[in-house]
C-alpha positions as CSV (number, residue, x, y, z in Angstrom):
1,M,98.4,83.6,129.2
2,K,99.3,86.4,126.9
3,D,96.6,88.3,124.9
4,V,97.5,88.3,121.1
5,T,96.3,89.2,117.7
6,A,96.8,86.6,115.0
7,I,97.6,87.6,111.4
8,F,97.9,85.6,108.2
9,D,100.1,87.5,105.7
10,I,99.8,85.7,102.4
11,G,102.3,86.6,99.7
12,K,102.6,85.0,96.4
13,T,105.8,83.1,97.5
14,N,105.8,82.9,101.3
15,K,102.7,82.3,103.5
16,K,103.3,83.9,107.0
17,F,101.4,83.5,110.3
18,F,102.2,86.0,113.2
19,L,101.2,86.7,116.8
20,F,101.4,90.2,118.0
21,D,101.0,91.3,121.6
22,K,99.1,94.4,122.8
23,N,102.2,96.7,121.9
24,F,102.4,95.2,118.3
25,K,105.5,93.2,119.2
26,E,106.0,89.9,117.4
27,V,105.7,87.0,119.9
28,H,105.3,84.1,117.3
29,K,106.0,83.6,113.7
30,E,105.8,80.6,111.3
31,Y,105.7,80.4,107.6
32,I,105.5,78.0,104.7
33,H,105.8,77.8,101.0
34,F,103.6,75.9,98.6
35,D,104.4,74.8,95.1
36,E,101.9,76.3,92.7
37,I,99.5,74.0,90.9
38,E,98.0,74.5,87.3
39,D,94.7,75.8,86.2
40,E,92.7,74.1,83.4
41,D,94.9,75.8,80.9
42,G,98.2,74.7,82.4
43,H,98.9,78.2,83.8
44,P,100.6,78.2,87.4
45,T,98.2,79.2,90.2
46,E,97.9,79.3,93.9
47,N,97.4,75.9,95.7
48,L,94.2,77.1,97.2
49,P,93.0,73.8,98.8
50,E,96.4,73.4,100.5
51,L,96.3,77.0,101.7
52,Q,93.0,76.6,103.2
53,R,94.1,73.5,105.1
54,W,97.2,75.2,106.4
55,L,95.2,78.3,107.7
56,K,92.8,76.0,109.7
57,R,95.6,73.7,111.0
58,V,97.9,76.6,112.2
59,F,95.1,78.6,113.7
60,E,93.6,75.6,115.6
61,N,97.1,74.6,116.9
62,I,97.4,78.0,118.4
63,L,94.0,77.9,120.0
64,N,94.7,74.5,121.6
65,Q,97.8,75.5,123.5
66,S,97.9,77.4,126.8
67,K,100.5,80.0,126.1
68,Y,98.5,82.5,124.1
69,N,95.0,83.8,124.3
70,V,93.8,84.8,120.7
71,K,91.6,88.0,121.0
72,A,91.5,88.8,117.3
73,I,92.5,87.5,113.8
74,N,93.0,89.3,110.5
75,F,94.4,88.7,106.9
76,S,96.7,90.5,104.6
77,T,97.1,89.1,101.1
78,Y,98.2,90.1,97.5
79,G,95.5,91.6,95.4
80,A,94.1,91.0,91.8
81,S,92.8,87.7,92.9
82,F,89.2,86.5,93.2
83,V,87.6,83.4,94.7
84,H,84.3,82.5,93.1
85,L,81.7,80.7,95.3
86,D,78.5,79.0,94.2
87,E,75.3,79.2,96.4
88,N,76.5,76.4,98.6
89,G,79.8,78.2,99.2
90,E,81.9,75.8,97.1
91,I,84.8,77.1,95.1
92,L,83.9,77.1,91.3
93,T,87.3,77.8,89.7
94,P,91.1,77.9,90.3
95,L,92.5,81.2,91.9
96,Y,93.4,82.6,88.5
97,N,97.0,84.0,88.4
98,Y,97.2,87.7,87.6
99,T,100.1,86.8,85.2
100,K,97.7,84.7,83.1
101,P,97.4,86.1,79.5
102,V,94.0,87.3,78.4
103,D,93.0,87.4,74.7
104,K,93.4,90.9,73.3
105,R,90.2,90.6,71.4
106,L,88.2,90.3,74.7
107,V,89.9,93.4,76.0
108,D,89.2,95.2,72.6
109,S,85.5,94.2,72.9
110,F,85.4,95.6,76.5
111,L,86.8,99.0,75.4
112,E,84.5,99.1,72.5
113,K,81.5,99.1,75.0
114,Y,83.0,101.2,77.7
115,G,85.0,104.1,76.1
116,S,88.5,105.0,75.2
117,K,91.3,103.1,76.9
118,E,93.0,106.2,78.3
119,A,89.9,107.7,79.8
120,F,88.9,104.4,81.4
121,L,92.3,103.7,82.9
122,K,92.5,107.2,84.4
123,T,88.9,106.8,86.0
124,T,89.6,103.4,87.4
125,G,93.2,104.1,88.5
126,C,94.9,101.5,86.4
127,S,97.8,101.4,84.2
128,D,96.7,98.8,81.8
129,L,93.9,96.2,81.1
130,S,94.9,92.5,81.8
131,M,94.2,89.8,84.4
132,L,96.1,92.2,86.8
133,N,92.7,93.8,87.1
134,S,90.5,91.6,89.0
135,G,87.4,93.2,87.3
136,M,88.8,92.0,83.9
137,Q,88.9,88.5,85.3
138,L,85.2,88.6,86.0
139,Y,84.5,90.0,82.5
140,W,86.8,87.2,81.1
141,I,84.8,84.5,83.0
142,K,81.4,86.0,81.9
143,Y,82.4,85.7,78.3
144,T,84.6,82.7,78.1
145,K,82.9,80.5,80.8
146,P,79.4,81.6,80.8
147,E,78.2,78.4,82.5
148,I,80.5,78.9,85.4
149,F,79.6,82.6,85.6
150,K,75.8,81.8,85.9
151,K,76.7,79.6,89.1
152,I,78.7,82.3,90.8
153,K,76.8,83.6,93.9
154,Y,79.7,85.6,95.2
155,S,83.2,86.8,94.1
156,L,85.5,87.4,97.0
157,H,88.8,89.1,96.8
158,L,91.5,86.9,98.4
159,P,91.7,88.8,101.7
160,Q,87.9,88.7,102.1
161,Y,87.9,84.9,101.1
162,L,90.4,84.2,103.9
163,S,88.1,85.9,106.3
164,Y,85.1,84.0,105.0
165,I,86.7,80.7,105.7
166,F,86.5,81.6,109.4
167,T,83.1,83.6,109.4
168,S,81.1,82.2,106.5
169,I,80.0,85.9,105.9
170,P,80.8,87.2,102.5
171,L,81.9,90.8,102.3
172,S,83.9,93.3,100.2
173,E,86.1,96.2,101.6
174,Y,87.7,99.2,100.1
175,T,91.5,98.4,99.9
176,S,90.8,95.3,97.7
177,I,88.3,97.0,95.5
178,G,90.6,100.0,95.0
179,S,93.8,98.1,93.9
180,H,94.0,98.4,90.1
181,T,90.8,96.3,89.8
182,A,89.1,98.3,87.1
183,L,86.0,98.0,89.1
184,W,85.9,101.4,90.9
185,D,85.2,104.8,89.5
186,Y,87.5,107.1,91.5
187,N,85.5,110.2,90.3
188,K,82.1,108.8,91.3
189,K,83.5,107.0,94.5
190,D,81.3,104.0,93.5
191,Y,81.5,101.0,91.2
192,H,82.2,101.9,87.6
193,Q,79.1,102.0,85.3
194,W,80.3,98.9,83.5
195,V,80.0,96.8,86.7
196,Y,76.2,97.7,86.8
197,T,75.6,97.3,83.1
198,E,77.3,93.8,83.2
199,N,75.4,92.8,86.3
200,I,78.7,92.2,88.1
201,H,77.5,94.1,91.1
202,Q,75.0,91.3,91.9
203,I,77.9,88.9,92.7
204,L,80.0,91.4,94.8
205,P,79.1,91.3,98.4
206,P,78.2,94.3,100.5
207,I,81.1,96.8,101.0
208,V,82.3,97.4,104.7
209,S,85.0,99.4,106.1
210,T,88.4,97.7,106.3
211,E,88.3,98.3,110.1
212,T,85.2,96.1,110.5
213,S,85.4,93.1,112.5
214,I,83.0,90.3,113.4
215,N,82.8,89.0,117.0
216,M,82.3,85.3,116.8
217,N,82.2,82.2,118.8
218,Y,85.1,80.1,117.1
219,N,85.6,76.6,118.7
220,G,84.2,77.9,121.9
221,K,86.3,81.1,122.1
222,R,85.0,84.7,121.6
223,I,87.2,86.1,118.8
224,K,87.1,89.3,116.8
225,I,87.6,88.2,113.1
226,G,88.6,91.0,110.6
227,V,87.5,91.2,107.0
228,G,91.0,91.3,105.6
229,I,93.1,93.9,103.8
230,H,95.1,94.3,100.6
231,D,98.9,94.1,101.4
232,S,100.0,97.4,99.8
233,S,97.4,99.4,101.6
234,S,98.1,97.4,104.8
235,A,101.8,98.3,104.7
236,L,100.9,102.0,104.3
237,L,98.7,102.0,107.3
238,P,101.2,102.2,110.3
239,Y,102.7,105.3,108.6
240,V,99.3,106.9,108.0
241,R,98.3,106.3,111.5
242,S,101.5,107.5,113.3
243,I,102.8,110.4,111.2
244,K,100.9,113.7,111.2
245,K,102.7,115.4,108.3
246,K,102.4,114.7,104.7
247,F,104.7,112.0,103.2
248,V,105.3,109.6,100.4
249,L,106.2,106.0,101.2
250,V,108.6,104.3,98.8
251,S,108.1,100.5,99.3
252,T,110.8,98.8,97.8
253,G,111.1,95.1,96.8
254,T,110.8,93.3,93.4
255,W,108.6,96.3,92.6
256,S,109.4,99.7,93.9
257,I,106.0,101.4,94.7
258,S,105.8,105.1,95.6
259,L,102.6,105.7,97.5
260,N,101.2,109.2,98.2
261,P,98.2,109.1,100.4
262,F,97.7,112.8,100.7
263,T,97.3,113.7,97.0
264,K,94.7,116.3,96.1
265,N,94.7,115.0,92.5
266,P,94.8,111.2,92.6
267,I,93.8,111.0,88.9
268,S,96.0,113.0,86.7
269,S,95.1,114.3,83.4
270,S,98.6,115.0,82.1
271,E,100.4,112.8,79.6
272,S,103.6,112.7,81.9
273,D,101.6,110.9,84.5
274,K,100.1,108.1,82.4
275,D,101.7,105.4,84.5
276,A,100.0,106.5,87.7
277,I,97.8,103.9,89.4
278,N,95.5,104.2,92.5
279,Y,95.2,102.2,95.6
280,M,92.6,102.9,98.3
281,R,93.1,103.8,102.0
282,I,90.9,102.0,104.6
283,N,88.5,104.8,104.5
284,G,88.0,104.7,100.7
285,K,90.3,107.7,100.0
286,A,92.4,107.4,96.9
287,V,96.2,106.8,97.2
288,K,98.3,107.9,94.1
289,A,101.0,105.5,93.3
290,N,103.7,104.9,90.8
291,S,105.4,101.5,90.5
292,I,108.7,100.5,88.8
293,F,110.2,97.0,88.4
294,L,113.3,98.3,90.2
295,G,114.3,95.3,92.4
296,N,113.8,92.9,89.6
297,E,116.1,95.0,87.3
298,Y,118.7,95.3,90.2
299,K,118.8,91.6,90.6
300,I,119.3,91.0,86.9
301,Q,122.0,93.6,86.5
302,V,124.0,92.7,89.7
303,T,124.0,89.0,88.4
304,K,125.6,90.2,85.2
305,L,128.2,92.5,87.0
306,D,129.1,89.6,89.4
307,K,129.8,87.4,86.4
308,L,131.7,90.2,84.4
309,F,134.0,90.9,87.4
310,G,134.2,87.4,88.8
311,V,132.9,88.2,92.3
312,S,130.8,86.1,94.7
313,D,126.9,86.6,94.2
314,D,126.7,88.5,97.6
315,Y,129.6,90.8,97.1
316,H,127.3,93.7,96.0
317,R,125.9,93.7,99.6
318,S,129.3,95.0,100.9
319,V,129.7,98.0,98.6
320,K,129.3,101.3,100.5
321,F,128.8,104.7,98.9
322,D,132.1,106.4,97.9
323,Y,132.0,110.1,97.1
324,D,135.1,110.2,94.9
325,T,133.8,107.3,92.8
326,Y,130.4,108.9,92.4
327,F,132.1,112.3,91.6
328,E,134.0,110.6,88.7
329,I,130.9,109.0,87.4
330,I,128.8,112.1,87.5
331,K,131.6,114.4,85.9
332,D,130.9,113.2,82.4
333,F,127.7,111.4,83.1
334,K,126.4,109.0,80.5
335,H,123.8,106.1,80.6
336,Y,125.6,102.8,80.1
337,F,122.9,100.1,81.1
338,K,120.3,98.7,78.8
339,W,117.5,97.5,81.1
340,D,115.9,94.0,80.7
341,G,112.5,94.6,82.4
342,I,112.2,98.4,82.3
343,V,111.7,100.7,79.2
344,D,113.3,104.1,79.6
345,G,114.0,106.8,76.9
346,D,117.5,107.4,78.3
347,M,118.9,103.9,78.1
348,P,121.3,102.9,75.2
349,E,120.8,100.2,72.6
350,E,123.2,97.8,74.5
351,T,125.0,97.9,77.9
352,S,128.6,99.1,77.5
353,L,130.9,99.4,80.5
354,S,134.5,100.6,80.4
355,Y,135.1,100.2,84.2
356,T,137.9,98.1,85.6
357,K,136.6,98.0,89.2
358,Y,133.4,96.4,90.4
359,E,132.7,99.3,92.8
360,H,132.8,101.8,89.9
361,A,130.4,99.8,87.7
362,Y,128.1,99.2,90.8
363,H,128.0,103.0,91.6
364,Q,127.1,103.6,87.8
365,L,124.4,101.0,88.1
366,M,122.9,102.5,91.2
367,T,123.1,106.0,89.9
368,E,121.1,105.0,86.9
369,L,118.5,103.0,88.9
370,V,118.1,105.9,91.4
371,L,117.4,108.3,88.5
372,L,114.6,106.0,87.5
373,Q,113.4,105.9,91.2
374,I,113.3,109.7,91.3
375,K,111.1,109.9,88.2
376,S,108.7,107.4,89.8
377,I,108.6,109.2,93.1
378,K,108.1,112.7,91.4
379,K,105.1,111.2,89.5
380,A,103.6,110.1,92.8
381,I,104.1,113.4,94.3
382,G,102.8,115.3,91.3
383,D,101.8,118.9,92.4
384,D,101.5,118.1,96.0
385,D,103.7,119.9,98.5
386,I,105.4,116.9,100.3
387,K,108.6,117.3,102.2
388,R,109.0,113.8,103.7
389,L,109.9,110.6,102.2
390,Y,110.0,107.2,103.9
391,V,111.7,104.2,102.4
392,D,111.0,100.6,103.5
393,G,111.8,97.1,102.0
394,G,114.9,95.7,100.4
395,F,116.6,99.0,99.3
396,S,116.3,100.6,102.7
397,N,119.5,98.9,103.7
398,N,121.4,99.7,100.5
399,D,123.9,102.4,101.3
400,V,124.5,103.7,97.8
401,Y,120.8,103.8,97.1
402,I,120.0,105.8,100.2
403,K,123.0,108.2,100.0
404,L,122.1,109.0,96.3
405,L,118.3,109.4,97.0
406,S,119.0,111.7,99.8
407,H,121.4,113.7,97.7
408,Y,118.9,114.2,94.8
409,F,116.1,114.9,97.2
410,R,118.0,117.5,99.3
411,D,114.9,119.5,99.8
412,K,113.2,116.7,101.6
413,K,113.5,114.8,104.8
414,L,114.5,111.2,104.1
415,R,113.8,108.3,106.7
416,T,114.3,104.6,106.4
417,T,112.4,102.0,108.2
418,D,113.3,98.3,108.6
419,S,110.3,96.0,109.0
420,S,109.8,92.6,107.4
421,L,106.3,92.9,109.3
422,G,104.9,95.8,107.1
423,S,101.7,94.3,105.7
424,A,101.1,92.0,108.7
425,L,101.4,94.8,111.3
426,G,99.1,97.0,109.2
427,A,96.5,94.1,109.3
428,A,96.8,94.0,113.1
429,I,96.5,97.8,113.5
430,S,93.5,98.0,111.2
431,I,91.2,95.9,113.5
432,S,92.8,97.5,116.7
433,D,91.3,100.4,118.7
434,T,94.8,101.5,119.6
435,Q,95.9,105.1,118.8
436,L,99.5,105.2,117.4
437,N,101.9,108.0,118.3
438,S,104.9,109.5,116.6
439,K,107.3,107.1,118.5
440,F,105.6,104.1,117.0
441,L,107.9,103.9,113.8
442,K,111.0,104.4,116.0
443,E,110.0,101.6,118.5
444,N,108.7,99.1,116.0
445,Y,110.3,99.9,112.8
446,S,113.9,101.0,113.6
447,L,113.3,104.4,112.0
448,K,116.5,106.1,110.9
449,K,117.0,109.8,109.6
450,H,119.4,110.5,106.8
451,V,121.1,113.7,105.8
452,P,122.6,114.3,102.3
453,F,126.3,114.1,102.0
454,I,128.4,117.3,101.9
455,I,129.2,118.3,98.4
456,K,133.1,118.9,98.3
């Protein structure tokens, strides 16, 4: 019987379950997708009852077979989501979606009480105030659903709620509190004063380290149960644990998030840095981050190019970097693309392309997207002396993106990693006593080094 750690990795779209052996190699995986349901206002939301049933069913199935011996379990999930429980542990509301609009007047009333917007956002490491801040969700419930608010005994972030399903112990931990929640004062290293003024702190359970686990007897087995972890902080953990030198991780997907866990200045006072947000490491230290909707924009623009040039919708995957094509573009460089989901001062009023070849148009697109990416990475680096970049996620396999990034950052060492396991593996590592060494990324993440192309 093989000893394993079980991990539930819950994304907005796919819900995954992994088993890892003692060397953090995946030995079992299953996943499921649930259709969203609607909250009382008709806004789409997570099907929490279905998710809860699936978690229990999957875990009990694994415990009941003889192939694996589950020693520990942990949970990695998306953030900005609270589950509100009454004194009997019953769920009081739907899991409100962070895309749900919130009345501007409510946000204005909040800012009237708690200071200028810019100062508040800087102090709490947020880029805006909306339902994307779980703290704002609590404020919204307090003032729009006061009867429900009175019944809340505990509000648990989603990773901690999943842990609670198995332990019945309500807890809070740093990575969930620290991910653009508007709850945490990064200067004070404590909840922001507004949390105490509004008595919100009374429904937030005690804070424990993310590495905390609870030894429990579950269905007759002794199992170590973790307290859960926010997925972006979880994805960062294997890098922080195995790399000794300073670096920035560029985690690419629908959003491209540049994470700087070594910053001396997590909260910037400069105007150029107004988009910076903060995450929190498992020890409560601030991570300076900058995010850009790059993968989403790529998808939109590539679909338009496919249509314009009449190529198949996966043709873009076959385009490799070509020096001569890039040189032609850069000779008299102009911005041609108007973005759909990104606002940038350099973009034209309308997209206008004069290329007759798909490859040329694609190189132009990638050059412009990489220039946006560079701005985002530079904001995350700030004044810190960082010589290493790691790229993971969707763009790590895009030849044009990687060649251009390594060209523009010739003064830095660029590495790519390939792991669809990022946040799940981080959740397993966070409750393990194992020390990671410098070979970990090579052995588990297909680490590759990249050198800039030679300028002819």
